[in-house]
N, C-alpha and C positions, 0 to 999 in steps of 0.2 A: 618204668622209664630207665634206660640204661644210664649208668653214671659216666660223666665225661672224665677220662683220665688223661695223664700226660699233657696237661696244660701248664704252660710256664707262667710264673708270676712276673709280671711286668710293671715297672714304674714308668709313667709318662711325665717327663720333666719339661715344663713350659706349655701353657695351655692356650696359646694363640691361635693365629689363623691356619698354620699348617697342621696343628694338632686337631683342631675342630673340623677342618674340611677333609683331612686325609686320614690321620692316624687313628682317631677315635671310631670312624666308620669302618676301618679295616680291622680294628680289634674286635668290633662286633661280628664282622664277616668271618673272622678267623677264630670264632668262640671255641672251636673244638682243640685249639692248640694254645690260646692265649686267655690268661686271667688278668684283667686289670687290677692290680693289687694296691697301687698307690698313685696319687697324683701330686705333682709338686709345682707349685707357682709362688710368686711373691705376693699374689693377692689371695687372702684367705676367703674372700667372697667368691672369687672364681674357683678355687678349689673345691669349695662347698657345693657350688652350683654344678660343676662337672661330675663330681663324685655322686651326688644325689641323682643325677640324670642318667648315670651309665652303670648302675648296679648297686647291690648291697655290699657292705664290708669294705669298700674302697677307702684306704686310709689317706689322710690328708696332711701334707707337709708344706712348709714355707721355704724350705731349702734342702739341698742334697745332704748337708750336714745333719739336719734333723732326721732325714730319712735313714741315714746310715747309723746314727746314734740310737735309733728307736729299737733296732734289733729286728726290724720287720724283714722277713725272708724275701729276697728279690733274686730272680734268676737273670733278668735282663732289664736294661733301661734304654729308653729312647730319649735323647736330648734334643728338644725342639725349642729351647728358650732363646731369648734375644742375646746378641753379643757372642763372645767367645764361649766355646764349649770345652775347651782344653782343661780347664781347672776342674770342672765337674767329672769329665771323663777320667781324669787321673785318680780322683777320689774313688770313683765306682770301680775302676780297674784294680786299684789296690785292694779293694774289698772283695774282689773275686767276681764282680758282676760284668757280664757280657754287655757291650755298649754299642748302640747304633746312634751316631751323632749326625744330625743334619748338617749340611754345608753352611758356611765354612767351619771346619774343626776349630781353627784359630785364625788370628790375623797377623802373626808373626812368625818367623822360623825359629825364634827362641823358645816359643811354646812348644813347637814340635820337637825340638832338641831336648827340652826339659822332660817331655813325656817319654821320648825314647831312652833317656838315661835313667828314668825313675821306675817305669813299669814295663811289664810284658804287654806288648800291644797286640798280640795275636787274637785277643778277644774284642777287638775294636774294629768297627766299620764305619766309614763315612757315607752319608746318604746321598749320593749322586744317583737319583732314580733313573736317569737316562741310560745308564749302563745295564739296567735290568730290563729295559724296554725290548720286547721281542723284535721290533724293527731295527733297533741299534745292533742287536746280536746278530741279526741276519746280514746286515750291512758289513759288519766286521768280517764275516765269513766271506762275503763277496769280495771284499778288498784285499784278501790274503793273496801274496805274491804278485800284486799288480803294481804297475809303475804309475804313481800318482802324478798328475800334471798340475793340479791346483785344487785348493779348498776355498769355498766362498761361503761365509756365514752371514745370515741377515736375521736380525731380531726386531720385531715390531712390538713394542711393549706399551700397552695402555695403562691408565691409572688402575690402581689395585681393585677398585670397585667393578671394573669390567671383568675381572677374573674371579671375584669372591662373592659377588652379589647372591649367587645361588646357595651359598653356604649358610646364610642367615647367622653370621657370627654374632656372639655375645658383644655387648657394648665394651668398650675399654674399661679396665679396672681403674677405680678412683680411690681405693682404700690402701694403697702402698704409701708408706711414709717416705718422704723425700730423702731422709737420711739412709734409710734402708736401700732405696733405689740407687743412691749414689755409691754406696758401698758395693752393691752388686755390679754396678757399671765400671768400677775401678780397674779390674783386670783387663777389661776390653780396651779402655783408654790407654792403659799402659802398653799393651800389645800394639796398638795402632800407632802410638808415639814411637815405639821402637822401630816400626816398619817405615814410617814416613816422616817422623819428627812432629814437633808440636806446632799447630797453627800454620801450615805451609802456605796458605793462600790460595786464591783462584779456585775454591771449592775442592781442593785435593783431599781435604779431610772428610768430605762427603763422597767424593768419587770413588776413593779406595774401598771403604767398607760397604758402601750401598750399591754401587754399580759394579765395579770390578769384582769384588768378592761376594756381592749379593746377587748378581745376575750373570755377568760374563763368565764367571768361574764355571758355570754349567758347561759353556762351550769349551773352555780350557780342558776340563775333565773329559768332555766327550771326544775331543780330537786325540787326547792321550789314549783313551780306550780304543778308538777306531783304528789309529794308525801311528801311534807312538808319540804323539803330542807336538807341541810347539818347540821349535829350536831356537828361533831368535824373534825378538820384537824390534823391528827397525823403524817404525813410525807409529805415531798415535796423535789424533787431532779431535778437538771438540768442535762442534757447530751448534749454533743457536744461541740466543741471547739469555735463556734461562737454564737453570739446573733442573734436570740433568741433560736435556737437549739430546744431541746425536754424537756418537763417537765413531770414528774410523780408525782402524788399526790394520797393520800388516806386517808380514815377516816371512821367515822360511820355516818349513816343517823340520822336525828333529831327524827323522829317519828317511826322508825323501827329499830329493833336490828340487823342491817345488814351493811355490809361494802359498800363503794362507792370507785371506783378507777377512775382516769382520766389520760389518756395518751394524751398529746397535742405535736404535731410535726410540726414545720415549716420546710417544704421541698419546697425550692424555685422552683424547676422544677417539682413538683408533677403536673399532668395534670389538676386536677380539686379539688376544695375544697370539702371535705366531712366530715360530722360529724355523728357519729353513737352512739346511746344511747341504751344500752341493759339492760333490767331489768328482772331478773329471780325471779319467785315467786313459791309458793307451788304448783301451778297448770299449769305452763308452762312458756313462755317468751313473753315479749312484747318488740319490738324493733323499734326505729324511726331512719331513715337514711335521714338526711338533705342534700340538695346539695347547689350549689352556692346561697347564700342569696340574691344577688342583681338582679338576673334573675327572673323577675315577672312570676308567674305561672309555676315555676319549682316545681313540687309537691313533697312533702316529702313522703317517703314510710313508711307505717306502717306494719311491719311484726309480725304476731301473731302465736305462736305455743301453741296448747292446746289439751287436750285429749278428745277422743269421747268414747261412750260406747263400751264394748267388745275390750278394749285395743287399740282402733283406735287412730290415730293422725292426727290432721287437722293443716295444715300449709296455711296461707292466707297472701296475700299482698294486701293492699289497698292504693289508691292514690286518690287525690282530685284535678285534674288539673284545674278545673273551679273555684276553690275557693283559692284566693291569700291571704296569711297571712297579708301582709302589707295593702292590700285594706280592709280587715276586720278591721285591727287596725284603719285605716282612718274613717271607717264607724262608728265605736263605739266612736271615738273621736268626730265625728260630732253629734252623738246622745247625748254626754256629753254636748256639747255646747247648745243643745236643752233642757237640763235639765233631760235627761234620764240617770240615773246612771248605772255604771257597776262595776264589781269586778276586773278589770284589775290593774296591779301593779301601785302604787303611791308612796308616800313619805316614808311610814313605810316599804314597801317592798323593796325599793331602799336601805334604811339604813340597812336592814337585809342582803342584798346582799353584801353592802360595808363591813359589818362586817366580813362576810365569806372571802371576798377577802383579808381583812387585816390579818386574821389568816393564809391564804395561803401564803402571802408575808413574814409574820414573820417566818413561818417554813422554807420557802425557803431560807431566809437570813441566818438562823441558819445553814442550811445544807451547805451553800456555805462558811461558815466561816466569814461571815460579819454580825453579829447580830446587830439588830437595837437598838437604844438608849432606855433606860428604860422609858423615858417620851414621847415616840411617841404614837400615837393613836393605831398603829397596835400591839405593845407590850401590852399596857394596855388592848385592846380588847381581845387579846389572853389569857392574864392571867385571866381575868374576866369571861371568857366563857368557862367552861368545856363543856357545851352544849350551842351552839349559839341560 
């Protein structure tokens, strides 16, 4: 049997839903290029279970500090833990490790500035899988040099079980000491307070990390990737008696004199996650329809409407079932470890997305009658950016 060579030693940090449903299966799929060398999680029980289930010789650690102090050789690390990833990303980059961090990289612009001042971020990528989707990449090509008229985003978000039942996730960890959990959560709380202040009311402290930077940020990043992004946030409203309910937002695009609107709905019993991005332009329509993101090889539909000679109309639908967005993300991450650069989102793009998210939460807080404090990042960002 031939010996497998040129495999990169990877540490997987955070062993929750995204790691179990996406990253671990892809590590197995990319066995010719990846060796899972270490797993890191606050739960010793979970690290042991995952290590035992995914190969021999996988080292187990309870923190990135433990990993780095162990002397274990690591080429790259995927950060998929809860909360901010900026602290661990900084430590890993300082140690010369290439990093792929799940979104959001952080919750404050201060975190991004600290990273920019402290480390070379050329070895950092932020995991916005939609920019690796073949449908998104084709849509970006189609939209080049076109005059955009409007962008409409609709997200139908069911309860997590409707997206993750198939993955048979391991039960939640119960062996993490409360003091350890509190210490691990402190950087996230500090960053969120810097962004929106302490206890702003009206569930703003839940909307910001869980909805705006937990879900809507995918759309913020996608519009940036496709057409230069969001320029202004002019309106944001919440509907529904319970959190998170529904959000409506609107504003203008950054590089086009055209409006964007977003309708985001949490509907617990909706049968399946769906996200639709419809872009009308001077010559027709480009539409992306995304399905459950955690189901690998569930293809995005690219619907295109365009004119033909003699007043004809062509309507096409394309899918790429053999090309998985997360897998492409992994392959380009491995290329980056090998010194092959790419233009995927990194520190600057993440900071730009956080700034848009802060403008969104500032507008939402105002509409809910719970305006943020004048010294919060979100207010300062909103006042300082007529165009983001």
